[in-house]
C-alpha positions as CSV (number, residue, x, y, z in Angstrom):
1,M,-6.1,65.9,-1.1
2,N,-4.3,62.6,-1.8
3,T,-5.6,60.6,1.1
4,W,-5.8,56.9,0.3
5,F,-8.9,54.8,0.9
6,P,-7.5,51.5,-0.3
7,P,-9.8,48.5,-0.7
8,R,-8.8,45.4,1.1
9,S,-7.8,43.7,-2.2
10,F,-5.0,46.2,-2.9
11,A,-1.8,44.4,-3.9
12,W,0.2,46.6,-1.5
13,L,-1.6,44.9,1.4
14,V,-0.5,41.4,0.3
15,A,0.7,39.4,3.3
16,G,4.5,39.2,3.4
17,L,5.2,42.7,2.0
18,L,8.5,43.7,3.6
19,L,9.3,47.4,4.2
20,L,13.1,47.7,4.3
21,A,14.9,50.9,5.3
22,P,15.6,53.0,2.2
23,A,18.2,55.6,1.6
24,G,15.6,58.1,0.6
25,L,13.2,57.1,-2.1
26,A,15.7,57.0,-4.9
27,S,17.8,54.0,-4.0
28,V,15.3,51.2,-3.5
29,Q,14.3,48.5,-6.0
30,V,10.9,47.0,-5.7
31,V,9.9,43.8,-7.5
32,A,6.2,43.1,-7.7
33,S,4.7,39.6,-7.6
34,A,2.7,37.9,-10.2
35,A,-0.3,38.5,-8.0
36,A,-0.2,42.2,-8.6
37,A,-3.4,43.7,-9.9
38,T,-2.2,44.3,-13.4
39,M,-0.4,41.0,-13.8
40,P,-2.1,37.8,-15.1
41,A,-2.8,35.4,-12.2
42,A,-0.4,32.6,-11.5
43,T,2.1,33.9,-14.1
44,Q,5.6,32.6,-14.0
45,L,7.9,35.5,-14.5
46,A,10.5,34.8,-17.2
47,Q,14.1,36.1,-17.2
48,V,14.5,38.9,-19.7
49,A,17.7,40.7,-20.6
50,D,18.0,44.4,-19.8
51,D,18.3,45.4,-23.4
52,Q,14.9,43.8,-24.1
53,L,13.2,45.8,-21.3
54,K,14.7,49.1,-22.2
55,P,12.3,49.9,-25.0
56,A,9.4,49.2,-22.7
57,A,10.9,51.5,-20.1
58,D,11.4,54.2,-22.8
59,A,7.8,53.9,-23.9
60,A,6.4,54.0,-20.3
61,W,8.5,57.1,-19.6
62,A,7.1,58.7,-22.7
63,V,3.6,58.0,-21.4
64,L,4.4,59.7,-18.1
65,Q,5.8,62.7,-19.9
66,A,2.8,63.0,-22.2
67,L,0.5,62.8,-19.2
68,R,2.5,65.5,-17.5
69,D,2.2,67.7,-20.6
70,Y,-1.5,67.2,-20.7
71,V,-1.9,68.1,-17.0
72,H,0.2,71.2,-17.4
73,A,-1.7,72.3,-20.5
74,S,-5.0,71.9,-18.7
75,Q,-3.7,74.2,-16.0
76,T,-3.0,77.0,-18.5
77,L,-6.1,79.1,-17.8
78,D,-4.8,82.6,-18.9
79,D,-4.4,81.7,-22.6
80,P,-7.3,79.6,-24.0
81,K,-5.6,79.2,-27.4
82,R,-2.3,78.0,-25.8
83,R,-4.3,75.7,-23.5
84,A,-6.2,74.1,-26.5
85,E,-3.0,73.7,-28.5
86,G,-1.2,72.1,-25.6
87,L,-4.0,69.7,-24.9
88,A,-4.3,68.7,-28.5
89,K,-0.5,68.1,-28.8
90,A,-0.4,66.0,-25.6
91,R,-3.6,64.1,-26.7
92,R,-1.9,63.1,-30.0
93,E,1.2,62.0,-28.1
94,I,-0.8,59.9,-25.7
95,L,-2.8,58.3,-28.6
96,S,0.5,57.2,-30.2
97,L,1.6,55.5,-27.0
98,I,-1.5,53.5,-26.0
99,S,-2.8,50.1,-27.3
100,M,-6.5,51.3,-27.5
101,R,-8.1,52.9,-30.5
102,P,-9.5,56.4,-30.2
103,E,-13.3,56.5,-29.8
104,A,-13.6,59.4,-32.2
105,D,-11.2,61.3,-34.4
106,G,-8.4,62.7,-32.2
107,E,-10.3,61.8,-28.9
108,L,-8.8,59.7,-26.1
109,P,-10.7,56.5,-25.2
110,T,-12.9,57.1,-22.2
111,Y,-10.7,54.9,-19.9
112,V,-7.5,56.7,-21.0
113,S,-9.1,60.1,-20.7
114,L,-9.1,59.6,-17.0
115,W,-5.4,59.0,-16.7
116,P,-4.3,62.7,-16.5
117,A,-6.7,63.4,-13.6
118,V,-5.7,60.1,-11.8
119,I,-2.0,61.0,-11.6
120,A,-2.3,64.8,-11.8
121,R,-1.0,65.4,-8.3
122,Y,2.2,63.4,-9.0
123,V,3.2,64.4,-12.6
124,D,6.1,66.6,-11.5
125,G,7.5,64.0,-9.1
126,F,8.4,61.2,-11.5
127,E,12.1,60.4,-12.1
128,R,13.4,58.1,-14.7
129,E,15.9,56.4,-12.4
130,R,13.1,55.4,-10.1
131,M,11.3,53.1,-12.5
132,T,11.3,49.4,-11.9
133,L,10.3,46.8,-14.5
134,V,8.8,43.3,-14.2
135,A,8.1,41.0,-17.1
136,A,5.1,38.6,-17.1
137,D,4.1,36.6,-20.2
138,Q,3.8,39.1,-23.1
139,Q,3.6,42.1,-20.8
140,V,6.0,44.4,-18.9
141,I,4.8,46.0,-15.7
142,V,6.5,49.4,-15.1
143,M,6.3,50.7,-11.6
144,A,7.1,54.4,-11.3
145,E,7.1,56.0,-7.8
146,A,6.5,59.7,-7.3
147,A,5.5,62.3,-4.7
148,N,4.2,65.8,-5.3
149,P,7.3,68.0,-4.8
150,Q,5.5,70.5,-2.6
151,D,3.9,67.7,-0.5
152,K,7.3,66.0,-0.1
153,E,8.9,69.2,1.0
154,T,6.2,69.9,3.6
155,H,6.4,66.3,4.8
156,D,10.1,66.3,5.3
157,R,10.1,69.7,7.1
158,L,7.4,68.6,9.5
159,Y,9.2,65.3,10.1
160,R,12.3,67.1,11.1
161,E,10.5,69.6,13.3
162,L,8.5,67.0,15.1
163,T,11.5,64.8,15.6
164,A,13.5,67.6,17.1
165,G,10.7,68.8,19.3
166,L,9.9,65.3,20.7
167,Q,13.6,64.6,21.3
168,E,13.8,67.8,23.3
169,Q,10.9,66.6,25.4
170,G,12.8,63.4,26.1
171,Y,11.1,61.0,23.8
172,S,13.1,58.3,22.0
173,G,12.7,54.9,20.3
174,E,9.3,53.5,19.7
175,N,7.6,56.2,21.8
176,L,9.0,58.9,19.6
177,E,8.0,57.1,16.5
178,S,4.5,56.4,17.6
179,I,3.8,60.0,18.7
180,R,5.5,61.5,15.6
181,S,3.5,59.3,13.3
182,V,0.2,60.5,14.8
183,R,1.2,64.2,14.8
184,L,2.7,64.0,11.3
185,R,-0.5,62.7,9.8
186,R,-2.5,65.3,11.7
187,E,-0.2,68.2,10.6
188,L,-0.3,67.0,7.0
189,A,-4.1,66.7,7.0
190,Q,-4.4,70.2,8.3
191,R,-2.5,71.4,5.2
192,G,-4.7,69.3,2.8
193,I,-2.0,66.7,2.3
194,G,-2.8,63.0,2.6
195,Y,-0.5,60.4,4.0
196,P,1.4,58.7,2.6
197,V,2.5,61.6,0.4
198,G,3.7,59.5,-2.5
199,A,2.2,57.1,-4.9
200,T,3.2,54.3,-7.3
201,V,1.9,54.2,-10.8
202,L,1.7,50.8,-12.5
203,I,1.8,50.9,-16.3
204,T,1.1,47.7,-18.1
205,M,3.0,47.7,-21.4
206,R,2.2,45.4,-24.3
207,K,4.1,44.9,-27.5
208,I,1.9,45.6,-30.6
209,D,3.3,45.4,-34.1
210,G,6.9,45.6,-32.7
211,R,6.2,48.6,-30.4
212,W,5.6,48.8,-26.7
213,K,2.3,50.5,-25.9
214,A,0.5,51.3,-22.7
215,D,-2.5,49.0,-22.1
216,R,-3.4,49.9,-18.5
217,L,-2.6,52.5,-15.8
218,D,-3.2,52.0,-12.1
219,L,-2.5,54.3,-9.1
220,R,-1.4,52.6,-5.9
221,P,-0.1,53.7,-2.5
222,P,3.7,53.7,-2.5
223,H,5.4,50.4,-1.9
224,L,7.8,52.1,0.5
225,P,7.5,54.8,3.2
226,A,8.2,58.4,2.3
227,P,11.7,59.7,3.1
228,G,12.4,60.1,6.8
229,S,9.7,57.7,7.9
230,Q,12.2,54.9,8.4
231,P,15.9,55.2,9.5
232,A,18.3,55.7,6.6
233,G,20.0,52.6,5.3
234,G,21.6,51.2,2.2
235,P,19.9,50.1,-1.0
236,A,17.4,47.3,-0.5
237,T,15.4,45.0,-2.7
238,V,11.8,44.2,-1.7
239,T,10.4,41.0,-3.2
240,L,6.9,39.8,-2.7
241,P,6.3,36.1,-2.4
242,G,6.5,34.3,-5.8
243,A,8.2,37.2,-7.5
244,K,11.5,37.0,-9.4
245,A,13.8,39.9,-10.1
246,M,14.0,41.0,-13.7
247,G,17.4,42.4,-14.2
248,R,17.9,45.9,-12.9
249,P,15.5,48.9,-12.9
250,A,15.8,51.4,-15.7
251,T,18.5,53.9,-14.6
252,Q,18.8,56.0,-17.8
253,H,17.9,59.6,-17.3
254,A,15.4,61.1,-19.8
255,R,17.1,63.0,-22.6
């Protein structure tokens, strides 16, 4: 169950965070501030060309794909040999993409070994076009939003059903939104689904010997509501105080 119990210091609760109406999850750009948990404090964000950020985006996407493969391999319970081979292959790929040295031959560092479990619920929901990059000092912070596909489908169906039912009862405006919000969370909880259904993964990338490698991974609540929880609107940019947009988010699809 992906219910959030965020500490008060979570970056997503920074005063001034604006939630603008998205056209679904796919069309919204989010630019984090230098105060985000994985960014150095009081960092001045420097302008960086898109072609300089693309290698970092490629490397971060490779990390997400390797973690997905690891999770899928770990779920292969009917064939122990195939499971072991899949885990070993994914482990080697992850090791090639991180900045930390293995603690033993072929073993993931303890901190990194937790990553697959941390994002396991979301590994099938990441999309390359929904990655946003922010540069700070010698690091690039990659924000990748995702929702478990089954959770999202259930959420959207319940949202539509609750909306139609409340409208038939004569509810509208703020009254409809308030009642729907309470009932939606209750219905999701009864199905073992936390609210919000999505998450944002922050991957801190560092350049080491000319290659971008993952230095840290953090799971956060989504910066924006799940689809349907706000009226549909056009693309929006959400900027936290002190942040500066770094070109455009990576829009290339994985090949």
